[in-house]
N, C-alpha and C positions, 0 to 999 in steps of 0.2 A: 612574505608571511613566514614566520619562524617555524622551526620544526615542532616546538611545543604547541604552538597555536594550531597547526595542521593536525597534530595528534589529537588534541582536545576536540577539534571539529569532527574527526573521524569517530572518536569514542562516542560523542553525542549522537551521531548518525546511527551507530550500532544500537544504542539503547532506544532510540526513537523507533527503529524498525522492529524491536521486540514486541511492541504492543500494537500491531497493525491489523488485528482482526476487525472486520466490518461490523458496524452497528446494525440493529434491525432496520433502522430508518435508511441507512445506506443500501442495505439489501433491497429495500423497497424501490429505491431510485433505480438500481440496476434492473430490477424486474420490470419497471415502468418504461424504461428506455431501450432495452436490448431485446432482440428476439431470442427464442429458445436456444438456437444454435450459437448466437453471440454470447449468451449467458454461460453456456457450457464451456466456451473458450475462456471467458472471463474467469470463471471459478477454477479452471485448470491452471491459471497463473499463480505465481507465488503471492502470498498475502501482501507483501510490501509493494509488489507491482500493481495489485488491485487498488490499493490505497493511492498509489501514484496516479492511476488513471482517473480517480475521482477528483 
């Protein structure tokens, strides 16, 4: 993979991570499947990590 290809890939990753807030539907899924303690831990994570978990 060329340097330009890798750079473009990383730039796309950065821009994709900027819009990572959860939708109301995704928050409902979290509420339906996680205990209160698990939700506390989940929402303590960075938004990009929350998105990755879903």
